[in-house]
N, C-alpha and C positions, 0 to 999 in steps of 0.2 A: 519471677514475672518479667524482670528487666531483660533476661536472656531470651525469653519468648518474643518479646517485642522487637528486640534487635534481630533475631532470626527472621521474623515476619517482614521487617523492613528490608533486610538484605535480599530475601526471596522476591519481594515486590520489585525492587530495583533490578534484579536479575531478569525477571520476566519482562518488564517494560523495556529494558535494554535489548533483549533478544528479539522481541516483537518489533521494536523500532528499527533495528538493524536489518531484519528480514524484509520489512516494508521498504526501507531505503534501497536495498539491493534489487528488489523487484521493480521499483519505479525507475531506477537508473539502468536497468537491464545489465547488471554486472555479470550475469552468467552468459550473456550473449544469446539469449533465447530468440527464436524465430518469430514468436508471437507473445502478446502480453497475457495470455490466458492461463495464469497460474492460480489454482484455487486458493492457496494460502494467501497470496498477495491480494487477490480480490476480496477475500474475507477480511483481511486486515484493513484494506481500503475502506470497507463499509463501516469499520469501527472508529476511523479517524474523524477529527473535527472537520467542518466544511472547508476551512482555509487550507488544511493539509490535503484534503481531497482535491481541491482546485489545483494546488501545486503539483500533486501527484499526476493528475490528468494531463497537465501541461507538459510535464517531463515525459510521460508515456507517449503523448502525441509527438513530441520532438524526436523520440527514439524510434517510434514505429510509423508515425505519419499515415500515409495513404496505403501502406503495405497490407494492412489488415483492419478489420472492424475494431472499434474500441471495446475494451472490456466492460463488464457490468459496472455501473457507477460513473463511467466516463461518457456515456451516450447522451446525446441531446434529447431532452424530454419532448421536443416538438418534432424532431426528425430522427426516428430510430435508425441506427446504423451509422450515424454521423457523430463526430466528436463534439463535446460541449463547446 
C-alpha cells in the first residue's frame, strides 16, 4: 500500500511540474511564437487560479501587446478584442 501511495504522489508531482512548466513557457513566449494562440497554453490558462491567470495575461500582454488579439481568457469582458 505504501508503494502505491508513493507512486501516486510521484506521478502527481510529475504531472503538476510538467503542466506548470508548459504554462510558464507559453506565458513567457520561450518558443518565440508569433502569436499567443497555443491550444495547450490556453487550456492550461483556463485551469489556473485567478491570480495566476491575471499574472499570465499581464505577461502575455507585455510579450505580444498590440501585435495581436488577446487569447481566450485574457480578453476584456466589456470590450471584446481588448486585453483585460
